[in-house]
N, C-alpha and C positions, 0 to 999 in steps of 0.2 A: 503494498499498498503506499502512496506516496503522500505524505505529508502535504507535499503544493498544489496537489492536486481539492486535495480536502480545504485548505486554507483558502484557495484563490476561487470555491464555490463558495465557501462561508462568507467572501470579502464582496463578490460578485451578487448573487441572488440581494440584500436589500440596497446596491448601487441602483441595481437593475429598478427595484421597486420605485423607488426615491425617481428615477426618470420617468417612469411609468405613469406615478402619482402625481408627481409637485414638476418636476422640468421641463416635461414635454406640452403639458394640458399650461402651466402658467404659460410659455413661451411661442406658441402656434398660434397662428391667427386663425379664426372660425372661417369655412368656405364662404363666399364672395354671393354664390345663389344656392336655390336647395340640390343641384344637381351637379353641383364641384366636388369632387373629392375633397377630405379634410390634406391641409398640407402636413396634419403630422400623421397617416397613414404611415408612410414609408418609416418614420421614427418607431411608431408603433408595435411596427412588424419585426423591425430589426431587435429593437430592446426586449422585444417579448420574443424572439428567437435566443437571445443571449440571456434572458431568464430561464427557459426551459433548459437550453444548455448547460448552465452554471447550476441549476438544479440537480442535472443530472450527476453530472461531475462528481457533485458534492456527495448526493448518494450512492454513486459507484464505490467513491473511495470508502465512506462507512462500512456499505458493505464489506468491502473486499478486506477491511480492518477485524470486521467479527467474525468472518470466514476465516482468517489466515491465509488467504491465497493474495499472490503478488503479480496479476496480470498485466499492470500498466510497464509499458518497456521504454517506457519516455528515459532520460539520462540528466539525471539532478544529482547532487551530491558527488560521493566522492567516486561515483562511473562516470561524469560526467567529461567528457572528452575536450571541450572548447567548441569555439564555432570553426566551422570548415570553412578550410579558404576561398574555395567555389562559391558558398553562400555568401561570405561577405563580398565577394566580387560582385554575385546578384542584388545584393542588398544595394550597394554602392551604383551599379550602374539605374536600378531603377529609383532610385532616389533622385540622381540628377534626372532621371528622364520626364522623372516628374514634375521637377521644377520647373524643363525646360515646357513640358506640356501648359503648364500653368503659367506663366509667364507670355507663353505663344494665346493660348485662350484670353489673357486680357486684352493682348493688342491685334489680335487677327482675327478671334471669333476661335467657335468650340467644331466648323466641320474641318478647317485646315491645321488647326492642331492636332486633332484626331485622324485623320490622313496623315500626318507627319508621325505621331506615334502608332498607329497601324504599320506602317512601312518599316519603321527602325526595329519593331515587335517581330512583323513577320520576317526580315533577316536574320534579324537574333536567333528565333528557333531554326533555321535553316530551311525558311522557302526561299527557292530561288526560281521559282518560274511567274515571268512578268504577268502572266493574266490573270490569277488570282492577286498577287500582289496589288496591282490596278484596282480589279474588281472592289474588294473588298476594302482598301484604302477611299475608294468614293461610295461607293453605296451603304457602308455600315456608319459613319457618320451622318449620313441622309436621314437613312432609317432611325437610328437614337435621337436625331433631334426633333424627327417630325413624329417618334412616338413621346417624346415628351412634351410636346405641342398636343396632340390630341390626348393623351392619359391623363396627366396633369396640369396643362391649361401653364405651361412653363414654357419661356422661349430661351433658347441656351444661347450665351453670349457670341457677337456678330457684329463684325463694324458697318454690315451696312444695312443692319435693320434698324 
């Protein structure tokens, strides 16, 4: 049994409850018409999922403690080997990419920024054929932008709007 899982679950359950019952309701505006989706829908879903997962993590850790089993295979404590150099490189690359996309989104908008991110991601994961790269980098940002508008009535940032 990993005490880290138990303590993390015990910490996250009240934090999620705080978010569900105070933070989100007090900081989300109501929908503007009777058919609009509430701006709190996605935060409620995300925090609700976090609440369920943290409760299950704490429950599993307690169950293993009482049964005397140790099925969790994460590395904690004395058996931890530290961060893998490849994982560190990936974190640095994605951190840099996120910063670049954030600056691009502010200055040129969502669709061009996501196109650049998709091209970079597809090249990074090994896609070398031009047609899938071009098709995904053009179609997906437009679809995501349209989905955000039609489902949530939210305009993505763009310099032409």
